[in-house]
N, C-alpha and C positions, 0 to 999 in steps of 0.2 A: 451773154450780157446784153439783154435787150433794152430798148428805150422805155422810158415812162412817158405817159401821155398827159398833157395839160390842155384841156379843150381840144383844139385841132392841131396843136403843136406837139410833135414827137421829139423828145430830147434824149440822147444817149447819155446815161449817167457818167460814163468815162470822160466824155468831152465837157460835160457840165462841171465835173470836179476839176478838170484841168483849167477851165476858165476861172474857177474859183481860186485856185492856187496862184494863178497869174495875178488876179486882183489882190490876193493877200500879199504877194510880193510888192505890188504897187503901194499898198497901204503902209508897208514898212518904209518905203522911201518918202512917203508923204507925212507919216505920223510916227516914225520910229524913234524920234528924239523926244525926250520928256519936255523940252522947251525949245522954242516958244509955242504957245498954244494959239497959233494964228489960223488964217483961213485954210491954209494947206493942211495943217494938223487936223482941223475939223473935218475937212473932206476925207482925209485918210482914215479917220475913225468911222465915218459913214461907210466908206468902201470896205473897211474891216468887217463890220457887222453884216453888210450885204454879202460879202464873199463867204463869211462863215456860214450864213444861212444857206447859200448855194452849195457849199461843201457838205454840210450836214444832210441836205436833201439828197445830194448825189450818193453819199455814202450810205444813208439809210435805205435807199432804193436797192442797194446791193446786198442787204442783209441775208437774203435767201439764196444768194449766188453759191453754186456748188463747185464751180471751176476754181479751185484753189490757186492754180498757177496763173490763171487769168486775173485773179484779184491781186496777186503780187506784181504782175506787170502793170496793172492800174496804179498800184501804190508807187511804183518807180516813176511812172509818167507824172503823177501828181506831185511828186517830190522835187522834180527838176527845177521848177521856177523858184522854189524856196531855198535851194542850195546856194544861190548867188545873190540873195536879197538880204537886207539887214535882219538881225534877229527879231523875232516877233514874240510878244507876250512876256518876255523877260530878257534882261541884259546880263544875266549871270555868266554867260559865255565870255563876256569881257573880263569879268573877275577871274574866270578860269585862266584866261590868257595872261593876266597880270600875275597870278599866282605862279604860273610857269616861269615868268621872268624872274621872280624872286627865287625860285628853286635853282634856276640856272646861275644866279648870282651867289649861290651858296648860303642863302639866308634860311633861318628856321621858320617855316611857314606856320608852325604851331605857336609861335611867339609874336609874330608881326604880321601886319596886313600890307596890301599893295602900296600904301602911302609911305612905307618905310624905305623903299628903294630910291626915289619913287618910281613907280611903273611908268613906262612910256605912254601908256594909254589910260592913265589914271582918271582923266576927265570923263571917260566913257563908262567907268565902273560905277555901279550904284553906290550911293553914299553909305549904305549899310555895310558894304564889304570893304570900304577903303581903309579902315583901321582895324578890321576884324581878321584874326587868324583863321586859317582854313580848317573846316571840320571834316575834311576828307582823308582817306587813307593813303598809304604810300604808293600804291599802284596808280591811282588817279593823279597824284602829284607828279609822278614820273611821266604820265601821258601829257599833262599840262606843260611840263618842262620841255618835252620833245616837240610839242606844237609851237611853243614860243621860240625855241632854238631854230627850228626849221623855217619859221616865218621871217627871221632876220629883220625884225622891227616893223613888219607889215601887219597891222591889225586884221584887215580882210583875210590875209593868208592864214593867220592864227585861227580865226573863226572857222575858215573852211576846213582846216586840219582837225579842229575839235569836232566839227560836224562829221567828218569822215570817221572819227573814233566812235561817235554816237551811232552812225549808220551801221558800222561794223557790229556794235552791240545789238542793234535791231536785227541784223541778219543772223546773229547767234540766237536771238530769241525765236526767229522764224524757223531756223533749223531744228531747235530743240522742241518747239511746239509741234512741228511735223513728226518728230519721232514719238512724241507723247500722245497726240490725239489725231493728227492728220486733219484737223479742222481749224476754224477760227483764223485763217490767214487774213480775213477781212479786217481784223483789228490792227494789222500793220499799216492799213490805209486810213485809219481813223483820224478825225480832226485832232484828237489829243496827240497822236504820234507825229502827224505832219507839223503841227505848230511847235510842240515842245521837245521833239526829238530831232527831226530833220532841220527845223529852223533854229530852235533854241539850244540844241546840242546838250541837253541835260544829262548828267552822268547816271541818272537813275536807270536808264535803259541798259547801260553797261553792267550795272549791278544785276538787273533783271536777267540779262542773257547768261551771266555766269551762274546765277542761282538755278535757272532752268537747266543749264548744263549739268549742275550738281544733281538735280533730280533725275535727269536721264541716266546718269551713271549709277544712281542709287537703286535702279530697278532690279539689279541683279545682286545676288549674295556674294560674299567673299571679300577678302582683303583688297584685291585689286580694284573692285568696284568701289569699296569704301574709300580707298586712297584717291581714286579719281574724283569721286564726289567731294571729298574733303579738300582736295586741291582747288576745285572750282569754287567752293565756299570760302576758302582762305583768300582767294583772289577777289571774290565779291566783297568780303569784309574790308579788304585793302582798297576798295573803291569807296564804300560807305558802310558804316557800322550797322545800319539798319538791316543788312543781310542776315544778321544773327537771328532776327525774328523767325526766319524760315528754317534755320539749321535744326532745331529739335524735330521738325517734321521729316526732314531727310533722314535723320538718325532713326526715326520710327520706321521708315520704309526699309532701311537697311537691316534693322533688327528683325523684322518679321519676314524679310525675304530669305533669311538664312534658316538652316535646319536648327533643331533644338540644341545641338552640340556646338554649332558654330555661329550662333546668333550674335555673339559679342565681337567676332572677328572684324566684321565690316565697320561697326561703329568705332572700334578702337583704331582701325586704320584711318577712318575719317578724321578723328580727332588729331592723330599724329600728322597727317598730311596738311590739314588746315592750319595748325599751329606752325608747322614747318614752312609752309608757303608764305605765311604772313611774316614770320621771323626773317626769312631770307630777303624779302622785299624791304623790310624795315632796315636791315643792315646795309643793303645796297643803296638805299636812298637817304639814310640818315634820319629818317622820320618813322618813329615807332608808334607809341600810344599817346603821343602828345595831343592828338586831335580831341581826346576826351575832354580837355579843358576848354575847347572851342565849341563843343556841341551846343552850348546854351547861347551861342552868338546871335541866333535868329529869334530867341525868346523875347528879346526886347520889342519885337513886333507883336502888337496886340490887335488881332483881327478875328472876326467871328467865324471864319471858315474852319477853324479848329473848334469842334463842338464844346469841349470843356472851357476853352478860353471865352467862347461866346456866352456860355452860361455865367461864367464869372463876371463878364462885362455887364450882363443884365442885372445881376445882383449889385454890382458896383454902381450902376445908374440909379437903382432904387435907393441905395445908401446915400448917394449924392442928393437926391431929392429930399431925403429925410435929414439932411444936414450933416452927413458924415463923408465928405468928399475924399478925406485922407484914407478911407477904407477901400477905395477902388482897387488899388494894387494888391491889397491883401485878399480881396475877394477873388481876383483873377488867379493869384498864386494858389489859393486853397482849391479852387475849381480845377486847376491844372493837375494838382496832386491827386485829386479824386479821379480825374481822367486817367492818370497813369495806373492807379489801383484798379479801375474798371478794365483797363487794357490787359493788365496782368491776369485778371480773372477770366476775361474772354479768351486769351491765348491758352490758358490752362484748360479751360472747358473744351476748346477746339481740339487741343492735343489729346485730351483724355477720351473724347468721343471718337476720334480717329483711331486711337489705340484699341479701344474696345471693339470697334468694327473690324479691325484687322485681326484681333485675337479671336473673334467669333467666327469670321469667315475664312481666315487663313488664305487670303488672296492678295498678299502684298505684291507679288510679281505680276498679277493680272491687271486688266483694265480697271476693274472696279476698285481694287485696292489703291492703285495710283490715283484714281479720280478722288477717292475719299481723302487721301493725304494732301494732294495738291489743292483741292478745294479748301480744305481747312487752312493750309498755308497761305493761299491767296486771300481768303477772308481775313486771316490774321494780319497780313501785311497792309491790307486796306484799313483795318481797325487801327493799326499802329499809326497810319497816316492821319486819319481824321481825329484820333484821340490824343495825338501829340500836342505840344504847346502851340505849334504853328502848322498850318496846312497850306500848301500851294498845289495847283492843279497837277503838276508833274510828279508830286509825291505818290499819286495813284498809279503811276505807270508800272511799278514792280508788281503790285497786287493784281492788276488787270492782266499782266503778262503771265503770271502763274495760273490764273483762272483760264487763260487761253489754252493752256495745256490740258484742259479737261474737256469732257463732253458737255458743253454749256447748254442747258435747257431751261425752260420755264422762266420763273420770276428772276432768278439769278442772271440768266442770259440778258433779260431786258434791262436789269439794273446796270450790268457791265456795259451794254451798248449805249445806254443813256449817258453814263459817265464819260465814255470814250468820245461821244459826240458833243456833249454839252459843256464839259469843263473848260475848254478854251474860251468860252464866253465870259469867264470871270476876270479876264484881263484885257487891256487895250494894247495896241501894237507897241507903244512906248514903255511897256511893262507896268503901267499904272494898274493896280488891282482895284476892281470895283468894290471890294470889301472895305476899302479905306473910305469910301464915300457913302457906305450904307451901314455904319456901325450900330446905330440904335435898333433899327428894324431887324437887322441880321442877328443881333444878340438875342432878341426876344423870339426870333424864329428858332434859334437853337433850343431855347427853353421849351418851346412848343414841340419840337422834334423829340427831345428827351422825354417829355411827358407822354407823348403818343407812344414812344417805344416802351416805356414802363407799363402803360395800360395794356399794350399788345402782349407783353411778356406775362403779365399777371393773368390775363384772360387765357392765354395759351397754356400756362401752367395749370390753371383750373380745369381746362378741358382735358389735359393729359392725366391729371391725378384723379379726376372724378371717376368713381367706380360705380357702375349701375347696381342697384339693389337686386339681390337674388330673389327669384320668384318664390312666393309662399308655397310651402308643401301642401298638397291636396290629400285629403283622407280618402282612402278607398271606399 
């Protein structure tokens, strides 16, 4: 892990990254509260961006590092300053703690928000979550409840315990990725992980770890493997329902891993174990499928980081200019519906392509088969994140984690690394999203991106379908 050179100065990226995370922690103390926006807050924001630039530079320098264990040690060193600083980039962890208090008080989290108790730490909870029921599954609710109970009224203790849960999810990701590809440990030290997992304690990493564990189990045929994979997926859905996006791909791996006579054994065991695990957790916690009613809680947020929402906003802005301001909400709703249809088509295409590849090559148990399925699942989860009604940087964690289980190469590797490095730049330390301050240009940027993607697909399809003319026959 050698130094990089800037002029005559030689800097070891490990220590540059540590200095960056120390500064990030300092920015949390200076600018971690949404109000007031005083000189200390402004200084904290400046420190935030300087520290992120340093961290991105240090992490990017390590992209070609082959010592996977050394990279993990670096990730641990960089994480330490963030474990004991205020949450950065998002205050959702405060909502997690309050939801835990509600659970401990015996309230139904699928019917009420933190204000119903009220929570001891209600003033720290983002306004969006104060009256909002939780959209999470029973396993995560139980984890929240355990953290709140063990904290005994101390918010810093509750935050630390929830961070421990997130770090355990990260360690599960690392262990599963090691089993699947023995590469990409670097992503565990990425700015996205440090800011939104170690500091922000987002539950997406717990979901990701369980889904990856499900894919590890699905590599082998048979009922036992299917049951283990299904158990992992059942637990993942009990954290967040978006885990269902990857389930069809795990079933595909199980199906083609078996012999022709026993191909349905693994998938059947998977389904039984997944349903059984979720049902047991629902009964133990008293929280079953009520979260389905709360899934739209964040859809009241209208921001352009969700591509369909951004396109709808752009159409709405045009309608406002033409004298139809009342049509803005309709334009956003229609665009979001179109985004969900596009997502369904993308997921089906990814699944079908992976199925055809496995059927042709018959290599479900080998490296190539796993890579095909995991790549499709990872891209599918990323598509679900950006095509959903709302997108936040941490929504990309699960998709990136799945792709880390593959042999990342070429353009996809670059895209994943750019996302893992750059997504934390979308927020400020106090959780203010920059998308809220760039609505108009961001919305039309989404239109440009959709147009560019459409042109690319049309050109690519034309290239693929074009058949060269046969040469004219020559007479003897």
